[in-house]
Structures are given as structure tokens and as C-alpha cells.
mmCIF file of the N, C-alpha and C atoms, coordinates in Angstrom:
data_MODEL
# 
_entry.id   MODEL 
# 
loop_
_atom_site.group_PDB 
_atom_site.id 
_atom_site.type_symbol 
_atom_site.label_atom_id 
_atom_site.label_alt_id 
_atom_site.label_comp_id 
_atom_site.label_asym_id 
_atom_site.label_entity_id 
_atom_site.label_seq_id 
_atom_site.pdbx_PDB_ins_code 
_atom_site.Cartn_x 
_atom_site.Cartn_y 
_atom_site.Cartn_z 
_atom_site.occupancy 
_atom_site.B_iso_or_equiv 
_atom_site.pdbx_formal_charge 
_atom_site.auth_seq_id 
_atom_site.auth_comp_id 
_atom_site.auth_asym_id 
_atom_site.auth_atom_id 
_atom_site.pdbx_PDB_model_num 
ATOM 1   N N  . MET A 1 1  ? -2.519 -8.967  16.889  1.00 0.00 ? 1  MET A N  1 
ATOM 2   C CA . MET A 1 1  ? -1.265 -8.325  17.235  1.00 0.00 ? 1  MET A CA 1 
ATOM 3   C C  . MET A 1 1  ? -1.069 -7.023  16.453  1.00 0.00 ? 1  MET A C  1 
ATOM 4   N N  . PHE A 1 2  ? -1.458 -7.017  15.165  1.00 0.00 ? 2  PHE A N  1 
ATOM 5   C CA . PHE A 1 2  ? -1.364 -5.818  14.336  1.00 0.00 ? 2  PHE A CA 1 
ATOM 6   C C  . PHE A 1 2  ? -2.758 -5.499  13.808  1.00 0.00 ? 2  PHE A C  1 
ATOM 7   N N  . PRO A 1 3  ? -3.566 -4.773  14.567  1.00 0.00 ? 3  PRO A N  1 
ATOM 8   C CA . PRO A 1 3  ? -4.921 -4.500  14.091  1.00 0.00 ? 3  PRO A CA 1 
ATOM 9   C C  . PRO A 1 3  ? -4.946 -3.630  12.844  1.00 0.00 ? 3  PRO A C  1 
ATOM 10  N N  . THR A 1 4  ? -3.988 -2.722  12.732  1.00 0.00 ? 4  THR A N  1 
ATOM 11  C CA . THR A 1 4  ? -3.902 -1.847  11.566  1.00 0.00 ? 4  THR A CA 1 
ATOM 12  C C  . THR A 1 4  ? -2.451 -1.764  11.112  1.00 0.00 ? 4  THR A C  1 
ATOM 13  N N  . ILE A 1 5  ? -2.252 -1.873  9.796   1.00 0.00 ? 5  ILE A N  1 
ATOM 14  C CA . ILE A 1 5  ? -0.920 -1.732  9.211   1.00 0.00 ? 5  ILE A CA 1 
ATOM 15  C C  . ILE A 1 5  ? -0.949 -0.553  8.258   1.00 0.00 ? 5  ILE A C  1 
ATOM 16  N N  . LEU A 1 6  ? 0.003  0.361   8.429   1.00 0.00 ? 6  LEU A N  1 
ATOM 17  C CA . LEU A 1 6  ? 0.163  1.504   7.543   1.00 0.00 ? 6  LEU A CA 1 
ATOM 18  C C  . LEU A 1 6  ? 1.337  1.197   6.624   1.00 0.00 ? 6  LEU A C  1 
ATOM 19  N N  . PHE A 1 7  ? 1.071  1.158   5.326   1.00 0.00 ? 7  PHE A N  1 
ATOM 20  C CA . PHE A 1 7  ? 2.088  0.818   4.337   1.00 0.00 ? 7  PHE A CA 1 
ATOM 21  C C  . PHE A 1 7  ? 2.321  2.038   3.458   1.00 0.00 ? 7  PHE A C  1 
ATOM 22  N N  . ALA A 1 8  ? 3.466  2.668   3.640   1.00 0.00 ? 8  ALA A N  1 
ATOM 23  C CA . ALA A 1 8  ? 3.834  3.825   2.826   1.00 0.00 ? 8  ALA A CA 1 
ATOM 24  C C  . ALA A 1 8  ? 4.361  3.315   1.489   1.00 0.00 ? 8  ALA A C  1 
ATOM 25  N N  . VAL A 1 9  ? 3.717  3.717   0.411   1.00 0.00 ? 9  VAL A N  1 
ATOM 26  C CA . VAL A 1 9  ? 4.107  3.231   -0.913  1.00 0.00 ? 9  VAL A CA 1 
ATOM 27  C C  . VAL A 1 9  ? 4.635  4.361   -1.780  1.00 0.00 ? 9  VAL A C  1 
ATOM 28  N N  . ASP A 1 10 ? 5.607  4.002   -2.584  1.00 0.00 ? 10 ASP A N  1 
ATOM 29  C CA . ASP A 1 10 ? 6.124  4.893   -3.616  1.00 0.00 ? 10 ASP A CA 1 
ATOM 30  C C  . ASP A 1 10 ? 6.570  3.997   -4.762  1.00 0.00 ? 10 ASP A C  1 
ATOM 31  N N  . SER A 1 11 ? 7.297  4.518   -5.704  1.00 0.00 ? 11 SER A N  1 
ATOM 32  C CA . SER A 1 11 ? 7.693  3.702   -6.860  1.00 0.00 ? 11 SER A CA 1 
ATOM 33  C C  . SER A 1 11 ? 9.063  3.065   -6.689  1.00 0.00 ? 11 SER A C  1 
ATOM 34  N N  . SER A 1 12 ? 9.555  3.009   -5.458  1.00 0.00 ? 12 SER A N  1 
ATOM 35  C CA . SER A 1 12 ? 10.892 2.463   -5.209  1.00 0.00 ? 12 SER A CA 1 
ATOM 36  C C  . SER A 1 12 ? 10.904 0.933   -5.233  1.00 0.00 ? 12 SER A C  1 
ATOM 37  N N  . LEU A 1 13 ? 12.082 0.398   -5.459  1.00 0.00 ? 13 LEU A N  1 
ATOM 38  C CA . LEU A 1 13 ? 12.284 -1.047  -5.417  1.00 0.00 ? 13 LEU A CA 1 
ATOM 39  C C  . LEU A 1 13 ? 11.961 -1.585  -4.026  1.00 0.00 ? 13 LEU A C  1 
ATOM 40  N N  . GLU A 1 14 ? 12.333 -0.840  -3.007  1.00 0.00 ? 14 GLU A N  1 
ATOM 41  C CA . GLU A 1 14 ? 12.099 -1.291  -1.633  1.00 0.00 ? 14 GLU A CA 1 
ATOM 42  C C  . GLU A 1 14 ? 10.608 -1.430  -1.328  1.00 0.00 ? 14 GLU A C  1 
ATOM 43  N N  . ALA A 1 15 ? 9.813  -0.509  -1.822  1.00 0.00 ? 15 ALA A N  1 
ATOM 44  C CA . ALA A 1 15 ? 8.363  -0.604  -1.606  1.00 0.00 ? 15 ALA A CA 1 
ATOM 45  C C  . ALA A 1 15 ? 7.804  -1.834  -2.303  1.00 0.00 ? 15 ALA A C  1 
ATOM 46  N N  . ARG A 1 16 ? 8.266  -2.091  -3.521  1.00 0.00 ? 16 ARG A N  1 
ATOM 47  C CA . ARG A 1 16 ? 7.793  -3.284  -4.244  1.00 0.00 ? 16 ARG A CA 1 
ATOM 48  C C  . ARG A 1 16 ? 8.231  -4.563  -3.538  1.00 0.00 ? 16 ARG A C  1 
ATOM 49  N N  . GLN A 1 17 ? 9.433  -4.560  -2.979  1.00 0.00 ? 17 GLN A N  1 
ATOM 50  C CA . GLN A 1 17 ? 9.923  -5.742  -2.273  1.00 0.00 ? 17 GLN A CA 1 
ATOM 51  C C  . GLN A 1 17 ? 9.172  -5.967  -0.962  1.00 0.00 ? 17 GLN A C  1 
ATOM 52  N N  . ALA A 1 18 ? 8.599  -4.934  -0.403  1.00 0.00 ? 18 ALA A N  1 
ATOM 53  C CA . ALA A 1 18 ? 7.874  -5.048  0.859   1.00 0.00 ? 18 ALA A CA 1 
ATOM 54  C C  . ALA A 1 18 ? 6.467  -5.627  0.685   1.00 0.00 ? 18 ALA A C  1 
ATOM 55  N N  . VAL A 1 19 ? 5.954  -5.623  -0.529  1.00 0.00 ? 19 VAL A N  1 
ATOM 56  C CA . VAL A 1 19 ? 4.574  -6.083  -0.763  1.00 0.00 ? 19 VAL A CA 1 
ATOM 57  C C  . VAL A 1 19 ? 4.333  -7.495  -0.230  1.00 0.00 ? 19 VAL A C  1 
ATOM 58  N N  . PRO A 1 20 ? 5.169  -8.490  -0.533  1.00 0.00 ? 20 PRO A N  1 
ATOM 59  C CA . PRO A 1 20 ? 4.904  -9.831  -0.001  1.00 0.00 ? 20 PRO A CA 1 
ATOM 60  C C  . PRO A 1 20 ? 4.918  -9.890  1.528   1.00 0.00 ? 20 PRO A C  1 
ATOM 61  N N  . ILE A 1 21 ? 5.736  -9.064  2.142   1.00 0.00 ? 21 ILE A N  1 
ATOM 62  C CA . ILE A 1 21 ? 5.785  -9.024  3.606   1.00 0.00 ? 21 ILE A CA 1 
ATOM 63  C C  . ILE A 1 21 ? 4.479  -8.457  4.150   1.00 0.00 ? 21 ILE A C  1 
ATOM 64  N N  . VAL A 1 22 ? 4.021  -7.381  3.553   1.00 0.00 ? 22 VAL A N  1 
ATOM 65  C CA . VAL A 1 22 ? 2.761  -6.763  3.972   1.00 0.00 ? 22 VAL A CA 1 
ATOM 66  C C  . VAL A 1 22 ? 1.600  -7.729  3.769   1.00 0.00 ? 22 VAL A C  1 
ATOM 67  N N  . VAL A 1 23 ? 1.575  -8.390  2.628   1.00 0.00 ? 23 VAL A N  1 
ATOM 68  C CA . VAL A 1 23 ? 0.519  -9.375  2.352   1.00 0.00 ? 23 VAL A CA 1 
ATOM 69  C C  . VAL A 1 23 ? 0.513  -10.449 3.434   1.00 0.00 ? 23 VAL A C  1 
ATOM 70  N N  . GLY A 1 24 ? 1.675  -10.957 3.758   1.00 0.00 ? 24 GLY A N  1 
ATOM 71  C CA . GLY A 1 24 ? 1.779  -11.990 4.792   1.00 0.00 ? 24 GLY A CA 1 
ATOM 72  C C  . GLY A 1 24 ? 1.278  -11.514 6.143   1.00 0.00 ? 24 GLY A C  1 
ATOM 73  N N  . LEU A 1 25 ? 1.647  -10.314 6.524   1.00 0.00 ? 25 LEU A N  1 
ATOM 74  C CA . LEU A 1 25 ? 1.209  -9.768  7.809   1.00 0.00 ? 25 LEU A CA 1 
ATOM 75  C C  . LEU A 1 25 ? -0.297 -9.549  7.846   1.00 0.00 ? 25 LEU A C  1 
ATOM 76  N N  . VAL A 1 26 ? -0.829 -8.948  6.797   1.00 0.00 ? 26 VAL A N  1 
ATOM 77  C CA . VAL A 1 26 ? -2.272 -8.680  6.747   1.00 0.00 ? 26 VAL A CA 1 
ATOM 78  C C  . VAL A 1 26 ? -3.060 -9.987  6.838   1.00 0.00 ? 26 VAL A C  1 
ATOM 79  N N  . LYS A 1 27 ? -2.620 -10.982 6.102   1.00 0.00 ? 27 LYS A N  1 
ATOM 80  C CA . LYS A 1 27 ? -3.332 -12.264 6.118   1.00 0.00 ? 27 LYS A CA 1 
ATOM 81  C C  . LYS A 1 27 ? -3.164 -12.983 7.453   1.00 0.00 ? 27 LYS A C  1 
ATOM 82  N N  . ALA A 1 28 ? -1.974 -12.947 8.014   1.00 0.00 ? 28 ALA A N  1 
ATOM 83  C CA . ALA A 1 28 ? -1.720 -13.661 9.274   1.00 0.00 ? 28 ALA A CA 1 
ATOM 84  C C  . ALA A 1 28 ? -2.486 -13.055 10.446  1.00 0.00 ? 28 ALA A C  1 
ATOM 85  N N  . TYR A 1 29 ? -2.585 -11.724 10.460  1.00 0.00 ? 29 TYR A N  1 
ATOM 86  C CA . TYR A 1 29 ? -3.199 -11.051 11.595  1.00 0.00 ? 29 TYR A CA 1 
ATOM 87  C C  . TYR A 1 29 ? -4.570 -10.457 11.289  1.00 0.00 ? 29 TYR A C  1 
ATOM 88  N N  . HIS A 1 30 ? -5.084 -10.706 10.084  1.00 0.00 ? 30 HIS A N  1 
ATOM 89  C CA . HIS A 1 30 ? -6.394 -10.173 9.680   1.00 0.00 ? 30 HIS A CA 1 
ATOM 90  C C  . HIS A 1 30 ? -6.452 -8.666  9.949   1.00 0.00 ? 30 HIS A C  1 
ATOM 91  N N  . SER A 1 31 ? -5.405 -7.998  9.535   1.00 0.00 ? 31 SER A N  1 
ATOM 92  C CA . SER A 1 31 ? -5.242 -6.572  9.806   1.00 0.00 ? 31 SER A CA 1 
ATOM 93  C C  . SER A 1 31 ? -5.988 -5.696  8.804   1.00 0.00 ? 31 SER A C  1 
ATOM 94  N N  . ARG A 1 32 ? -6.310 -4.527  9.251   1.00 0.00 ? 32 ARG A N  1 
ATOM 95  C CA . ARG A 1 32 ? -6.808 -3.462  8.376   1.00 0.00 ? 32 ARG A CA 1 
ATOM 96  C C  . ARG A 1 32 ? -5.555 -2.857  7.733   1.00 0.00 ? 32 ARG A C  1 
ATOM 97  N N  . LEU A 1 33 ? -5.595 -2.620  6.427   1.00 0.00 ? 33 LEU A N  1 
ATOM 98  C CA . LEU A 1 33 ? -4.438 -2.086  5.721   1.00 0.00 ? 33 LEU A CA 1 
ATOM 99  C C  . LEU A 1 33 ? -4.742 -0.698  5.182   1.00 0.00 ? 33 LEU A C  1 
ATOM 100 N N  . ILE A 1 34 ? -3.852 0.226   5.467   1.00 0.00 ? 34 ILE A N  1 
ATOM 101 C CA . ILE A 1 34 ? -3.955 1.583   4.941   1.00 0.00 ? 34 ILE A CA 1 
ATOM 102 C C  . ILE A 1 34 ? -2.720 1.840   4.082   1.00 0.00 ? 34 ILE A C  1 
ATOM 103 N N  . LEU A 1 35 ? -2.942 2.237   2.843   1.00 0.00 ? 35 LEU A N  1 
ATOM 104 C CA . LEU A 1 35 ? -1.853 2.626   1.947   1.00 0.00 ? 35 LEU A CA 1 
ATOM 105 C C  . LEU A 1 35 ? -1.692 4.132   2.023   1.00 0.00 ? 35 LEU A C  1 
ATOM 106 N N  . LEU A 1 36 ? -0.450 4.571   2.135   1.00 0.00 ? 36 LEU A N  1 
ATOM 107 C CA . LEU A 1 36 ? -0.166 5.996   2.230   1.00 0.00 ? 36 LEU A CA 1 
ATOM 108 C C  . LEU A 1 36 ? 0.864  6.374   1.185   1.00 0.00 ? 36 LEU A C  1 
ATOM 109 N N  . SER A 1 37 ? 0.580  7.424   0.461   1.00 0.00 ? 37 SER A N  1 
ATOM 110 C CA . SER A 1 37 ? 1.550  7.986   -0.469  1.00 0.00 ? 37 SER A CA 1 
ATOM 111 C C  . SER A 1 37 ? 1.568  9.489   -0.256  1.00 0.00 ? 37 SER A C  1 
ATOM 112 N N  . VAL A 1 38 ? 2.749  10.045  -0.165  1.00 0.00 ? 38 VAL A N  1 
ATOM 113 C CA . VAL A 1 38 ? 2.910  11.468  0.099   1.00 0.00 ? 38 VAL A CA 1 
ATOM 114 C C  . VAL A 1 38 ? 3.421  12.139  -1.161  1.00 0.00 ? 38 VAL A C  1 
ATOM 115 N N  . TYR A 1 39 ? 2.879  13.292  -1.456  1.00 0.00 ? 39 TYR A N  1 
ATOM 116 C CA . TYR A 1 39 ? 3.358  14.045  -2.617  1.00 0.00 ? 39 TYR A CA 1 
ATOM 117 C C  . TYR A 1 39 ? 3.776  15.439  -2.150  1.00 0.00 ? 39 TYR A C  1 
ATOM 118 N N  . GLU A 1 40 ? 4.743  16.002  -2.868  1.00 0.00 ? 40 GLU A N  1 
ATOM 119 C CA . GLU A 1 40 ? 5.311  17.288  -2.457  1.00 0.00 ? 40 GLU A CA 1 
ATOM 120 C C  . GLU A 1 40 ? 4.535  18.488  -2.987  1.00 0.00 ? 40 GLU A C  1 
ATOM 121 N N  . SER A 1 41 ? 3.947  18.351  -4.148  1.00 0.00 ? 41 SER A N  1 
ATOM 122 C CA . SER A 1 41 ? 3.214  19.464  -4.735  1.00 0.00 ? 41 SER A CA 1 
ATOM 123 C C  . SER A 1 41 ? 2.074  18.905  -5.575  1.00 0.00 ? 41 SER A C  1 
ATOM 124 N N  . GLU A 1 42 ? 1.200  19.774  -5.989  1.00 0.00 ? 42 GLU A N  1 
ATOM 125 C CA . GLU A 1 42 ? 0.084  19.333  -6.837  1.00 0.00 ? 42 GLU A CA 1 
ATOM 126 C C  . GLU A 1 42 ? 0.588  18.718  -8.146  1.00 0.00 ? 42 GLU A C  1 
ATOM 127 N N  . ASP A 1 43 ? 1.771  19.109  -8.579  1.00 0.00 ? 43 ASP A N  1 
ATOM 128 C CA . ASP A 1 43 ? 2.348  18.542  -9.801  1.00 0.00 ? 43 ASP A CA 1 
ATOM 129 C C  . ASP A 1 43 ? 2.677  17.057  -9.644  1.00 0.00 ? 43 ASP A C  1 
ATOM 130 N N  . THR A 1 44 ? 3.030  16.633  -8.438  1.00 0.00 ? 44 THR A N  1 
ATOM 131 C CA . THR A 1 44 ? 3.411  15.235  -8.206  1.00 0.00 ? 44 THR A CA 1 
ATOM 132 C C  . THR A 1 44 ? 2.242  14.384  -7.705  1.00 0.00 ? 44 THR A C  1 
ATOM 133 N N  . ARG A 1 45 ? 1.114  15.024  -7.452  1.00 0.00 ? 45 ARG A N  1 
ATOM 134 C CA . ARG A 1 45 ? -0.053 14.288  -6.956  1.00 0.00 ? 45 ARG A CA 1 
ATOM 135 C C  . ARG A 1 45 ? -0.512 13.170  -7.903  1.00 0.00 ? 45 ARG A C  1 
ATOM 136 N N  . PRO A 1 46 ? -0.615 13.419  -9.219  1.00 0.00 ? 46 PRO A N  1 
ATOM 137 C CA . PRO A 1 46 ? -1.069 12.337  -10.102 1.00 0.00 ? 46 PRO A CA 1 
ATOM 138 C C  . PRO A 1 46 ? -0.185 11.084  -10.024 1.00 0.00 ? 46 PRO A C  1 
ATOM 139 N N  . ARG A 1 47 ? 1.106  11.256  -9.930  1.00 0.00 ? 47 ARG A N  1 
ATOM 140 C CA . ARG A 1 47 ? 2.000  10.099  -9.830  1.00 0.00 ? 47 ARG A CA 1 
ATOM 141 C C  . ARG A 1 47 ? 1.779  9.345   -8.520  1.00 0.00 ? 47 ARG A C  1 
ATOM 142 N N  . ALA A 1 48 ? 1.597  10.081  -7.435  1.00 0.00 ? 48 ALA A N  1 
ATOM 143 C CA . ALA A 1 48 ? 1.327  9.440   -6.146  1.00 0.00 ? 48 ALA A CA 1 
ATOM 144 C C  . ALA A 1 48 ? 0.025  8.643   -6.201  1.00 0.00 ? 48 ALA A C  1 
ATOM 145 N N  . GLU A 1 49 ? -0.986 9.196   -6.862  1.00 0.00 ? 49 GLU A N  1 
ATOM 146 C CA . GLU A 1 49 ? -2.257 8.492   -6.996  1.00 0.00 ? 49 GLU A CA 1 
ATOM 147 C C  . GLU A 1 49 ? -2.107 7.237   -7.849  1.00 0.00 ? 49 GLU A C  1 
ATOM 148 N N  . GLU A 1 50 ? -1.277 7.297   -8.895  1.00 0.00 ? 50 GLU A N  1 
ATOM 149 C CA . GLU A 1 50 ? -1.016 6.120   -9.724  1.00 0.00 ? 50 GLU A CA 1 
ATOM 150 C C  . GLU A 1 50 ? -0.354 5.015   -8.912  1.00 0.00 ? 50 GLU A C  1 
ATOM 151 N N  . VAL A 1 51 ? 0.588  5.389   -8.076  1.00 0.00 ? 51 VAL A N  1 
ATOM 152 C CA . VAL A 1 51 ? 1.298  4.411   -7.253  1.00 0.00 ? 51 VAL A CA 1 
ATOM 153 C C  . VAL A 1 51 ? 0.328  3.712   -6.303  1.00 0.00 ? 51 VAL A C  1 
ATOM 154 N N  . VAL A 1 52 ? -0.546 4.489   -5.676  1.00 0.00 ? 52 VAL A N  1 
ATOM 155 C CA . VAL A 1 52 ? -1.520 3.916   -4.748  1.00 0.00 ? 52 VAL A CA 1 
ATOM 156 C C  . VAL A 1 52 ? -2.488 3.000   -5.487  1.00 0.00 ? 52 VAL A C  1 
ATOM 157 N N  . THR A 1 53 ? -2.967 3.429   -6.636  1.00 0.00 ? 53 THR A N  1 
ATOM 158 C CA . THR A 1 53 ? -3.890 2.614   -7.427  1.00 0.00 ? 53 THR A CA 1 
ATOM 159 C C  . THR A 1 53 ? -3.231 1.302   -7.843  1.00 0.00 ? 53 THR A C  1 
ATOM 160 N N  . SER A 1 54 ? -1.995 1.374   -8.271  1.00 0.00 ? 54 SER A N  1 
ATOM 161 C CA . SER A 1 54 ? -1.258 0.171   -8.657  1.00 0.00 ? 54 SER A CA 1 
ATOM 162 C C  . SER A 1 54 ? -1.110 -0.779  -7.472  1.00 0.00 ? 54 SER A C  1 
ATOM 163 N N  . ALA A 1 55 ? -0.772 -0.228  -6.314  1.00 0.00 ? 55 ALA A N  1 
ATOM 164 C CA . ALA A 1 55 ? -0.633 -1.058  -5.114  1.00 0.00 ? 55 ALA A CA 1 
ATOM 165 C C  . ALA A 1 55 ? -1.962 -1.709  -4.749  1.00 0.00 ? 55 ALA A C  1 
ATOM 166 N N  . GLN A 1 56 ? -3.052 -0.949  -4.868  1.00 0.00 ? 56 GLN A N  1 
ATOM 167 C CA . GLN A 1 56 ? -4.377 -1.509  -4.571  1.00 0.00 ? 56 GLN A CA 1 
ATOM 168 C C  . GLN A 1 56 ? -4.689 -2.685  -5.500  1.00 0.00 ? 56 GLN A C  1 
ATOM 169 N N  . GLU A 1 57 ? -4.351 -2.545  -6.769  1.00 0.00 ? 57 GLU A N  1 
ATOM 170 C CA . GLU A 1 57 ? -4.617 -3.621  -7.734  1.00 0.00 ? 57 GLU A CA 1 
ATOM 171 C C  . GLU A 1 57 ? -3.813 -4.875  -7.390  1.00 0.00 ? 57 GLU A C  1 
ATOM 172 N N  . ILE A 1 58 ? -2.555 -4.705  -7.052  1.00 0.00 ? 58 ILE A N  1 
ATOM 173 C CA . ILE A 1 58 ? -1.705 -5.840  -6.682  1.00 0.00 ? 58 ILE A CA 1 
ATOM 174 C C  . ILE A 1 58 ? -2.259 -6.524  -5.439  1.00 0.00 ? 58 ILE A C  1 
ATOM 175 N N  . LEU A 1 59 ? -2.622 -5.742  -4.435  1.00 0.00 ? 59 LEU A N  1 
ATOM 176 C CA . LEU A 1 59 ? -3.150 -6.307  -3.197  1.00 0.00 ? 59 LEU A CA 1 
ATOM 177 C C  . LEU A 1 59 ? -4.509 -6.955  -3.409  1.00 0.00 ? 59 LEU A C  1 
ATOM 178 N N  . SER A 1 60 ? -5.313 -6.384  -4.292  1.00 0.00 ? 60 SER A N  1 
ATOM 179 C CA . SER A 1 60 ? -6.618 -6.950  -4.596  1.00 0.00 ? 60 SER A CA 1 
ATOM 180 C C  . SER A 1 60 ? -6.489 -8.368  -5.148  1.00 0.00 ? 60 SER A C  1 
ATOM 181 N N  . LYS A 1 61 ? -5.473 -8.603  -5.948  1.00 0.00 ? 61 LYS A N  1 
ATOM 182 C CA . LYS A 1 61 ? -5.231 -9.945  -6.491  1.00 0.00 ? 61 LYS A CA 1 
ATOM 183 C C  . LYS A 1 61 ? -4.910 -10.948 -5.389  1.00 0.00 ? 61 LYS A C  1 
ATOM 184 N N  . GLU A 1 62 ? -4.452 -10.431 -4.253  1.00 0.00 ? 62 GLU A N  1 
ATOM 185 C CA . GLU A 1 62 ? -4.161 -11.271 -3.086  1.00 0.00 ? 62 GLU A CA 1 
ATOM 186 C C  . GLU A 1 62 ? -5.365 -11.370 -2.152  1.00 0.00 ? 62 GLU A C  1 
ATOM 187 N N  . GLY A 1 63 ? -6.472 -10.753 -2.563  1.00 0.00 ? 63 GLY A N  1 
ATOM 188 C CA . GLY A 1 63 ? -7.679 -10.790 -1.745  1.00 0.00 ? 63 GLY A CA 1 
ATOM 189 C C  . GLY A 1 63 ? -7.692 -9.767  -0.616  1.00 0.00 ? 63 GLY A C  1 
ATOM 190 N N  . ILE A 1 64 ? -6.876 -8.723  -0.748  1.00 0.00 ? 64 ILE A N  1 
ATOM 191 C CA . ILE A 1 64 ? -6.759 -7.719  0.294   1.00 0.00 ? 64 ILE A CA 1 
ATOM 192 C C  . ILE A 1 64 ? -7.342 -6.401  -0.199  1.00 0.00 ? 64 ILE A C  1 
ATOM 193 N N  . THR A 1 65 ? -8.219 -5.828  0.604   1.00 0.00 ? 65 THR A N  1 
ATOM 194 C CA . THR A 1 65 ? -8.764 -4.514  0.316   1.00 0.00 ? 65 THR A CA 1 
ATOM 195 C C  . THR A 1 65 ? -8.034 -3.520  1.211   1.00 0.00 ? 65 THR A C  1 
ATOM 196 N N  . ALA A 1 66 ? -7.524 -2.446  0.604   1.00 0.00 ? 66 ALA A N  1 
ATOM 197 C CA . ALA A 1 66 ? -6.779 -1.454  1.367   1.00 0.00 ? 66 ALA A CA 1 
ATOM 198 C C  . ALA A 1 66 ? -7.440 -0.091  1.275   1.00 0.00 ? 66 ALA A C  1 
ATOM 199 N N  . GLU A 1 67 ? -7.421 0.608   2.394   1.00 0.00 ? 67 GLU A N  1 
ATOM 200 C CA . GLU A 1 67 ? -7.847 2.006   2.406   1.00 0.00 ? 67 GLU A CA 1 
ATOM 201 C C  . GLU A 1 67 ? -6.677 2.841   1.882   1.00 0.00 ? 67 GLU A C  1 
ATOM 202 N N  . THR A 1 68 ? -6.962 4.056   1.468   1.00 0.00 ? 68 THR A N  1 
ATOM 203 C CA . THR A 1 68 ? -5.891 4.919   0.969   1.00 0.00 ? 68 THR A CA 1 
ATOM 204 C C  . THR A 1 68 ? -5.907 6.271   1.656   1.00 0.00 ? 68 THR A C  1 
ATOM 205 N N  . LYS A 1 69 ? -4.733 6.834   1.733   1.00 0.00 ? 69 LYS A N  1 
ATOM 206 C CA . LYS A 1 69 ? -4.554 8.186   2.295   1.00 0.00 ? 69 LYS A CA 1 
ATOM 207 C C  . LYS A 1 69 ? -3.581 8.921   1.411   1.00 0.00 ? 69 LYS A C  1 
# 
């Protein structure tokens, strides 16, 4: 039903609260997961990369491998 799920991540509470929902969907539908983080300037790029890396680590503990954009 959901072959690919795009999960926009940032450092917000809402993004952290969405993680269990995303995990459930990916596992239920054997979906491909893409993590997306958007940055406004090169100055904010390192923080966006940290957020994506952190999300990958959390998902990895759930047995989920995610692509990043």
C-alpha cells in the first residue's frame, strides 16, 4: 500500500513523536523509507545533517535502513 514513505525530519517535538508511527508503517508495509531534511543556507546544513544522522540511528535500532536526502 505504501511502497515508499518520505519522512521529513527536523529537531521538532512533532518529528520525534512521528517516529513510532513511521516505524509502524514501514514495518507493516515493508516500505522503502527516505529521510528528508531541508536547510536554508550552508550555515544550517551541519545541523540538518545531524538531525538526519540521529534519525537514522534511531531507526537502525528498529531494524530499519533509511535513505537520506
